[in-house]
Residue frames relative to the residue before (quaternion, step in Angstrom):
aa qw qx qy qz dx dy dz
M 1.0000 0.0000 0.0000 0.0000 0.00 0.00 0.00
Q 0.2405 -0.7232 0.6275 0.1597 3.53 -1.06 0.83
I 0.3459 -0.7674 0.5053 0.1899 3.57 -0.58 1.16
P 0.3943 -0.7210 0.5092 0.2557 3.63 -0.64 1.03
A 0.6300 -0.5320 0.4074 0.3926 3.56 -1.20 0.52
G 0.8063 0.2577 -0.2128 0.4880 3.55 -0.93 0.94
K 0.6464 0.4969 -0.3201 0.4824 3.58 1.28 -0.13
K 0.1649 -0.7876 0.5899 0.0674 3.57 -1.25 0.49
V 0.3287 -0.6962 0.5971 0.2250 3.53 -1.32 0.41
Y 0.1816 -0.8052 0.5617 0.0564 3.58 -0.79 1.09
F 0.1193 -0.7776 0.6163 0.0369 3.53 -1.12 0.83
L 0.0558 0.7890 -0.6059 0.0846 3.58 -0.79 1.07
S 0.0547 0.8011 -0.5960 0.0102 3.58 -1.21 0.40
D 0.8430 0.2967 -0.1747 0.4133 3.47 -1.50 0.06
F 0.1219 0.7850 -0.5845 0.1654 3.54 0.47 1.30
H 0.0913 -0.8404 0.5216 0.1157 3.58 1.11 -0.79
L 0.1029 0.8172 -0.5559 0.1121 3.56 0.86 0.99
G 0.6793 0.4173 -0.3627 0.4825 3.50 -0.92 1.01
A 0.7301 0.3650 -0.2152 0.5360 3.58 1.23 -0.39
P 0.6143 -0.2258 -0.7546 -0.0474 1.52 -2.07 1.38
D 0.7813 0.0946 -0.0614 0.6139 3.60 1.27 -0.24
H 0.7058 -0.4919 0.3036 0.4095 3.56 -1.25 0.37
A 0.6693 0.5322 -0.3205 0.4075 3.59 0.84 -0.93
S 0.7229 0.4178 -0.2620 0.4840 3.60 0.76 -0.97
S 0.6074 0.5461 -0.3535 0.4559 3.58 1.09 -0.62
L 0.6473 0.5286 -0.3217 0.4451 3.58 0.98 -0.81
I 0.6188 0.5272 -0.3382 0.4741 3.59 1.04 -0.76
R 0.6634 0.5007 -0.2953 0.4712 3.57 0.93 -0.90
E 0.6476 0.5282 -0.3198 0.4465 3.57 0.93 -0.90
K 0.6589 0.5005 -0.3114 0.4673 3.60 0.93 -0.85
R 0.6371 0.5276 -0.3267 0.4572 3.60 1.03 -0.77
I 0.6597 0.4996 -0.3043 0.4718 3.59 0.98 -0.85
V 0.6400 0.5217 -0.3202 0.4645 3.58 0.97 -0.86
Q 0.6381 0.5175 -0.3222 0.4703 3.59 1.01 -0.81
F 0.6387 0.5196 -0.3240 0.4659 3.57 1.00 -0.82
L 0.6669 0.5027 -0.3044 0.4581 3.60 0.88 -0.92
S 0.6192 0.5266 -0.3406 0.4725 3.57 1.07 -0.68
G 0.6782 0.5258 -0.2879 0.4251 3.56 1.00 -0.85
I 0.7291 0.4088 -0.2482 0.4896 3.61 1.11 -0.55
R 0.3839 0.7707 -0.4549 0.2273 3.57 1.27 -0.08
E 0.6991 0.5153 -0.2915 0.4009 3.59 0.83 -0.93
N 0.8039 0.2687 -0.1510 0.5086 3.61 1.02 -0.65
A 0.4728 0.6785 -0.4443 0.3444 3.62 1.22 0.26
A 0.2548 -0.7462 0.5996 0.1371 3.55 -0.80 1.09
A 0.7640 -0.1131 0.0873 0.6292 3.56 1.21 -0.63
I 0.1762 -0.7665 0.6097 0.0986 3.56 -1.23 0.54
F 0.1366 -0.7786 0.6107 0.0467 3.54 -0.86 1.05
I 0.0801 -0.7542 0.6499 0.0491 3.57 -0.94 0.92
L 0.2005 -0.8582 0.4707 0.0418 3.52 -0.34 1.34
G 0.8105 -0.3723 0.1570 0.4240 3.55 0.73 1.07
D 0.7982 0.2404 -0.2641 0.4852 3.47 -1.41 0.48
L 0.1172 0.7757 -0.5873 0.1991 3.50 0.92 1.04
F 0.7650 0.2062 -0.1009 0.6017 3.55 1.05 -0.86
D 0.5130 -0.6086 0.4912 0.3538 3.54 -1.20 0.45
F 0.7613 -0.1012 -0.0083 0.6404 3.54 1.28 -0.37
W 0.0227 0.7868 -0.6149 0.0483 3.54 -1.08 0.83
Y 0.0949 0.7612 -0.6381 0.0662 3.55 -0.95 0.94
E 0.2606 -0.7772 0.5568 0.1340 3.53 -0.79 1.04
Y 0.1977 -0.7482 0.6272 0.0882 3.51 -0.35 1.27
R 0.6664 -0.5344 0.3337 0.3987 3.57 -1.17 0.53
E 0.8226 0.1606 -0.0582 0.5424 3.58 0.94 -0.85
V 0.6887 0.4584 -0.2601 0.4980 3.61 1.26 0.04
V 0.1506 -0.7484 0.6398 0.0883 3.55 -1.04 0.88
P 0.5237 -0.6472 0.4366 0.3410 3.65 -0.81 0.89
K 0.5399 -0.6351 0.4490 0.3218 3.56 -1.04 0.79
G 0.7440 0.4168 -0.3044 0.4244 3.52 -1.27 0.52
F 0.7445 0.4552 -0.2989 0.3861 3.53 -1.40 -0.23
V 0.3187 0.7771 -0.5002 0.2107 3.62 1.15 0.38
R 0.6237 0.5555 -0.3511 0.4232 3.61 1.04 -0.66
I 0.7054 0.4434 -0.2816 0.4759 3.60 0.78 -0.96
L 0.6578 0.4979 -0.3240 0.4630 3.61 0.93 -0.79
G 0.6423 0.5177 -0.3191 0.4665 3.58 1.02 -0.76
K 0.6567 0.5017 -0.3116 0.4691 3.58 0.96 -0.82
M 0.6456 0.5091 -0.3256 0.4669 3.59 0.96 -0.80
A 0.6369 0.5150 -0.3224 0.4746 3.58 1.02 -0.79
E 0.6438 0.5284 -0.3175 0.4533 3.58 0.97 -0.85
L 0.6712 0.4893 -0.2992 0.4697 3.58 0.89 -0.91
S 0.6552 0.5102 -0.3064 0.4652 3.56 0.95 -0.88
D 0.6677 0.5054 -0.2955 0.4598 3.58 0.94 -0.90
S 0.6647 0.5060 -0.3061 0.4566 3.59 1.13 -0.60
G 0.6237 -0.5854 0.3233 0.4047 3.58 1.29 0.00
I 0.5114 0.6176 -0.4383 0.4061 3.61 1.25 0.10
P 0.3741 -0.7285 0.5177 0.2474 3.63 -0.65 1.00
L 0.0757 -0.7601 0.6446 0.0318 3.55 -0.98 0.95
Y 0.1048 -0.7764 0.6203 0.0377 3.55 -1.10 0.79
F 0.1123 -0.8052 0.5809 0.0408 3.56 -0.90 0.92
F 0.1353 -0.7563 0.6370 0.0627 3.54 -1.00 0.96
V 0.4216 -0.7178 0.4836 0.2704 3.58 -0.71 1.01
G 0.2782 -0.7380 0.5909 0.1697 3.54 -1.19 0.68
N 0.6855 -0.4704 0.3421 0.4380 3.55 -1.25 -0.14
H 0.6775 0.4613 -0.3029 0.4862 3.60 1.23 -0.25
D 0.7904 0.2137 -0.1356 0.5578 3.61 1.16 -0.29
M 0.2179 0.8225 -0.4966 0.1714 3.56 1.02 0.86
W 0.6549 0.5419 -0.3237 0.4156 3.61 1.16 -0.43
M 0.1783 0.7674 -0.5776 0.2138 3.51 0.59 1.24
R 0.0431 -0.8341 0.5492 -0.0273 3.59 -0.85 0.94
G 0.8138 -0.3185 0.1343 0.4671 3.57 0.93 0.86
Y 0.4859 0.6914 -0.4323 0.3148 3.60 1.22 -0.25
F 0.6678 0.5007 -0.3077 0.4567 3.60 0.87 -0.91
E 0.6652 0.5058 -0.3112 0.4526 3.57 0.94 -0.86
K 0.7383 0.4361 -0.2380 0.4561 3.58 0.81 -1.00
E 0.7709 0.3886 -0.2006 0.4631 3.57 0.82 -0.97
L 0.8002 0.2924 -0.1269 0.5081 3.58 0.99 -0.85
N 0.3389 -0.7529 0.4880 0.2831 3.59 1.28 -0.25
I 0.4582 0.6491 -0.4537 0.4035 3.54 1.04 0.92
P 0.3564 -0.7352 0.5274 0.2330 3.63 -0.61 1.03
V 0.2183 -0.7716 0.5910 0.0877 3.55 -1.09 0.83
F 0.1276 -0.7961 0.5906 0.0337 3.56 -0.89 1.02
F 0.2837 -0.7827 0.5399 0.1244 3.53 -1.03 0.89
E 0.7490 0.2498 -0.1576 0.5930 3.57 1.30 -0.18
P 0.6462 -0.4991 0.3801 0.4346 3.63 -1.19 0.32
K 0.1025 -0.8036 0.5862 0.0120 3.54 -1.05 0.81
E 0.4255 -0.7014 0.5217 0.2342 3.54 -1.13 0.76
F 0.0256 -0.7646 0.6440 0.0044 3.54 -1.12 0.83
L 0.2171 -0.7572 0.6041 0.1205 3.53 -1.23 0.58
F 0.0313 0.7870 -0.6124 0.0674 3.57 -0.66 1.17
N 0.8383 -0.0965 0.0289 0.5358 3.58 -0.65 1.12
D 0.6824 -0.5150 0.2575 0.4503 3.54 0.97 1.00
K 0.5443 0.5528 -0.4267 0.4648 3.60 1.20 0.42
K 0.3025 -0.7768 0.5311 0.1512 3.57 -0.81 1.04
F 0.1130 -0.7885 0.6046 0.0076 3.54 -0.85 1.12
L 0.0946 -0.7156 0.6822 0.1170 3.54 -1.21 0.61
I 0.0669 -0.8419 0.5315 -0.0659 3.54 -0.47 1.31
G 0.2606 0.7535 -0.5787 0.1715 3.59 -1.00 0.82
H 0.6518 -0.4907 0.3763 0.4390 3.56 -1.27 0.02
G 0.4396 -0.7319 0.4217 0.3053 3.58 0.93 -0.89
D 0.5444 0.6293 -0.4151 0.3678 3.61 1.18 -0.24
G 0.8368 0.2260 -0.1739 0.4674 3.54 -1.10 0.80
L 0.5522 0.5971 -0.4073 0.4155 3.60 1.21 0.27
G 0.7507 0.3633 -0.2758 0.4778 3.55 -1.14 0.59
P 0.6843 -0.4830 0.3480 0.4212 3.57 -1.30 -0.03
G 0.7466 0.4305 -0.2830 0.4210 3.56 -1.30 0.18
D 0.7490 0.4140 -0.2984 0.4225 3.51 -1.41 -0.22
K 0.1505 0.8418 -0.5060 0.1122 3.57 1.04 0.80
G 0.5956 0.5746 -0.3618 0.4292 3.58 1.11 -0.64
Y 0.6782 0.4736 -0.2939 0.4789 3.56 0.90 -0.91
K 0.6359 0.5411 -0.3380 0.4341 3.59 0.93 -0.84
F 0.6370 0.5112 -0.3226 0.4784 3.58 1.07 -0.73
I 0.6629 0.4952 -0.3037 0.4723 3.58 0.92 -0.91
K 0.6209 0.5580 -0.3417 0.4316 3.58 1.01 -0.79
K 0.6351 0.5251 -0.3315 0.4594 3.58 1.00 -0.80
I 0.6450 0.5083 -0.3201 0.4724 3.58 1.02 -0.78
F 0.6876 0.4889 -0.2875 0.4533 3.58 0.85 -0.97
R 0.6773 0.4862 -0.2951 0.4667 3.60 1.05 -0.71
N 0.5332 0.6464 -0.3989 0.3725 3.58 1.22 -0.37
K 0.4853 -0.6997 0.4420 0.2819 3.59 -0.78 1.03
I 0.6046 0.5456 -0.3633 0.4526 3.59 1.09 -0.59
S 0.6451 0.5149 -0.3157 0.4680 3.58 0.96 -0.88
Q 0.6614 0.5073 -0.3066 0.4596 3.56 0.93 -0.88
G 0.6533 0.5144 -0.3101 0.4608 3.56 1.01 -0.81
L 0.6474 0.5135 -0.3169 0.4656 3.58 0.99 -0.82
F 0.6305 0.5203 -0.3368 0.4673 3.59 1.01 -0.76
G 0.6553 0.5432 -0.3063 0.4263 3.56 1.02 -0.82
I 0.5652 0.5930 -0.3856 0.4246 3.58 1.21 -0.35
L 0.5936 0.5776 -0.3671 0.4235 3.56 1.14 -0.64
P 0.5267 -0.5854 0.4892 0.3749 3.62 -1.05 0.59
P 0.6132 -0.6052 0.3503 0.3674 3.61 -0.90 0.85
Y 0.6722 0.5050 -0.3373 0.4235 3.63 0.86 -0.81
I 0.6449 0.4832 -0.3246 0.4953 3.60 1.15 -0.54
G 0.6811 0.5038 -0.2951 0.4418 3.56 0.82 -0.99
M 0.6775 0.4837 -0.2965 0.4681 3.57 0.89 -0.90
G 0.6255 0.5429 -0.3400 0.4454 3.60 1.04 -0.71
I 0.6521 0.5020 -0.3072 0.4779 3.57 0.95 -0.90
A 0.6847 0.5040 -0.2892 0.4400 3.57 0.85 -1.01
N 0.6601 0.5102 -0.3206 0.4485 3.59 0.93 -0.82
R 0.6250 0.5149 -0.3426 0.4763 3.59 1.06 -0.66
M 0.6491 0.5106 -0.3203 0.4641 3.60 0.98 -0.79
S 0.6332 0.5341 -0.3325 0.4508 3.58 1.01 -0.76
R 0.6534 0.5085 -0.3136 0.4650 3.57 0.96 -0.86
R 0.6495 0.5081 -0.3192 0.4671 3.60 0.98 -0.79
S 0.6216 0.5473 -0.3379 0.4472 3.59 1.04 -0.77
R 0.6748 0.4807 -0.2992 0.4734 3.60 0.89 -0.88
A 0.6494 0.5257 -0.3260 0.4423 3.58 0.97 -0.83
A 0.6683 0.5199 -0.3019 0.4381 3.58 1.04 -0.78
T 0.7932 0.3201 -0.1491 0.4961 3.61 1.03 -0.70
G 0.4089 0.7745 -0.4366 0.2060 3.59 1.20 -0.17
E 0.6919 0.4831 -0.3001 0.4448 3.59 0.85 -0.89
E 0.6228 0.5509 -0.3411 0.4385 3.57 1.03 -0.75
D 0.6448 0.5815 -0.3225 0.3769 3.53 1.00 -0.85
V 0.7107 0.5135 -0.2751 0.3944 3.59 0.99 -0.71
R 0.7743 0.2831 -0.1788 0.5369 3.62 1.18 -0.09
F 0.4888 -0.6411 0.5127 0.2954 3.52 -1.18 0.69
L 0.3460 -0.7966 0.4686 0.1614 3.57 -0.70 1.12
G 0.5802 -0.5527 0.3882 0.4552 3.57 1.26 -0.23
K 0.6703 -0.5477 0.3350 0.3721 3.53 -1.13 0.74
E 0.7086 0.4879 -0.2731 0.4304 3.58 0.90 -0.88
K 0.7521 0.3861 -0.2086 0.4916 3.60 1.20 -0.40
E 0.5647 0.5673 -0.3997 0.4467 3.57 1.25 -0.07
W 0.3733 -0.7826 0.4524 0.2087 3.56 -0.26 1.29
L 0.6689 0.5033 -0.3228 0.4418 3.59 0.96 -0.71
I 0.5952 0.5262 -0.3677 0.4834 3.58 1.13 -0.50
L 0.6501 0.5052 -0.3099 0.4755 3.58 0.97 -0.84
Y 0.6232 0.5303 -0.3319 0.4693 3.57 1.06 -0.73
C 0.6536 0.5096 -0.3114 0.4650 3.59 0.92 -0.90
E 0.6422 0.5225 -0.3269 0.4558 3.59 0.96 -0.83
E 0.6368 0.5269 -0.3223 0.4615 3.56 1.03 -0.80
I 0.6607 0.4965 -0.3027 0.4747 3.59 0.95 -0.86
L 0.6680 0.5293 -0.3057 0.4245 3.58 0.94 -0.89
R 0.5596 0.5868 -0.3983 0.4288 3.59 1.18 -0.33
E 0.7471 0.3786 -0.1971 0.5096 3.56 1.18 -0.60
R 0.8215 0.0059 0.0754 0.5652 3.56 1.00 -0.82
Y 0.3783 -0.7453 0.5079 0.2083 3.56 -0.98 0.85
Y 0.0205 -0.7460 0.6652 0.0210 3.51 -1.17 0.80
N 0.4784 -0.6489 0.5051 0.3081 3.55 -1.06 0.72
Y 0.8203 0.0424 0.0335 0.5694 3.54 0.95 -0.93
F 0.1589 -0.7107 0.6771 0.1059 3.50 -1.19 0.81
I 0.0558 -0.8086 0.5857 -0.0019 3.59 -0.66 1.09
F 0.1104 0.7987 -0.5794 0.1194 3.57 -0.63 1.18
G 0.3040 -0.6919 0.6154 0.2240 3.51 -1.38 0.25
H 0.5156 0.7112 -0.4181 0.2314 3.54 -0.93 -1.09
R 0.7052 0.5132 -0.2762 0.4037 3.59 0.88 -0.93
H 0.2781 -0.7948 0.4883 0.2291 3.60 1.22 -0.54
L 0.6754 0.4161 -0.3029 0.5282 3.58 1.21 0.38
P 0.3903 -0.7111 0.5207 0.2663 3.64 -0.67 0.98
I 0.0497 0.7940 -0.5979 0.0979 3.57 -0.74 1.12
D 0.0115 -0.7472 0.6643 0.0147 3.56 -1.06 0.82
F 0.0324 0.8302 -0.5486 0.0935 3.55 0.02 1.36
R 0.1956 -0.7982 0.5653 0.0712 3.57 -0.78 1.08
F 0.2970 -0.7490 0.5708 0.1581 3.53 -0.83 1.06
D 0.6734 -0.5277 0.3410 0.3896 3.56 -1.23 0.47
N 0.6966 0.4747 -0.2760 0.4618 3.59 1.11 -0.62
G 0.6456 -0.5514 0.3094 0.4283 3.60 1.27 0.20
S 0.5271 0.6157 -0.4160 0.4124 3.58 1.24 -0.23
R 0.1736 -0.7962 0.5727 0.0896 3.58 -1.16 0.60
Y 0.2306 -0.7264 0.6318 0.1415 3.51 -1.17 0.75
I 0.0900 -0.7899 0.6065 0.0088 3.55 -0.71 1.16
N 0.0682 -0.7515 0.6524 0.0700 3.56 -0.87 0.93
L 0.4523 -0.7690 0.4055 0.1989 3.51 -0.77 1.16
G 0.4508 -0.6828 0.4725 0.3275 3.62 1.18 -0.19
D 0.4340 -0.6766 0.5006 0.3213 3.59 -0.88 -0.89
W 0.4488 -0.6609 0.5266 0.2908 3.53 -1.39 -0.02
I 0.4736 0.6258 -0.4583 0.4172 3.54 1.22 0.60
R 0.8084 0.2076 -0.0742 0.5458 3.55 0.84 -1.05
Y 0.8209 0.3336 -0.1209 0.4475 3.58 0.86 -0.98
N 0.1780 -0.7780 0.5705 0.1939 3.63 1.03 -0.68
S 0.3624 0.7667 -0.4449 0.2879 3.56 1.00 0.89
Y 0.0109 0.7758 -0.6296 0.0395 3.52 -1.25 0.57
A 0.3221 -0.7131 0.5754 0.2379 3.58 -1.30 0.12
V 0.1016 -0.7861 0.6081 0.0431 3.55 -1.16 0.64
F 0.1821 -0.7633 0.6153 0.0751 3.54 -0.97 1.01
D 0.2294 -0.8253 0.5078 0.0914 3.56 -0.58 1.16
G 0.6749 -0.4647 0.2879 0.4957 3.55 1.31 0.22
T 0.7603 0.2947 -0.1660 0.5545 3.55 1.26 -0.44
D 0.8044 -0.0140 0.0727 0.5894 3.56 0.89 -1.00
I 0.3500 -0.7199 0.5636 0.2041 3.54 -1.30 0.34
A 0.0482 -0.7989 0.5995 0.0041 3.57 -1.11 0.69
L 0.3919 -0.6619 0.5851 0.2569 3.52 -1.22 0.63
K 0.0040 -0.8006 0.5988 -0.0218 3.56 -0.91 0.89
Y 0.2997 -0.7541 0.5672 0.1409 3.53 -1.31 0.37
């Protein structure tokens, strides 16, 4: 895509709507919707890099309650001709066609390369990349398995959603302290992942979420790793103006 003059590409992630309770989630959802309304006029494209929901499962005939404001806003933006792209996160990986059919928003399950104004981007949620975290990588394979997803779908929604919401809360509790501080180049798995990729292929920008910490890390060769933070603590996002990218709040 060639970015028209005056237009920008926006990147957001980790809204975790539904957590920790309905009241605080609703405040966050309204804030995000207001932000999306504010960028409508100059958005060339909008990327949402996963964990839009704290949990999401698309039953064949059932859509989880709530989230009508964010889904309506995304539909409005898509209908107006603004391209939206969604990358599944570890909390909303069970997408099964609803976004594509109802909102006309493509959904990606793995990192994907994009080219904007001759700048090369590698974009994804970021979970399960790089070394370490073998326990999660094993669980991810189980959750991504179609048989596992089908078996979960047999459960009545009120039981399945209850189990999933408890698991989501435990996941946040287990990683919350790590999220608030930079661990150093040698311990940040996504930095190590980017270094591994750069040995084979150059990208101007790596854009990921998942980490819940805004990061703008510059490699010696000029490439940059941007982590988008979240909309729970930071209200952070990245914007590419056709020439350069910046983290903003």
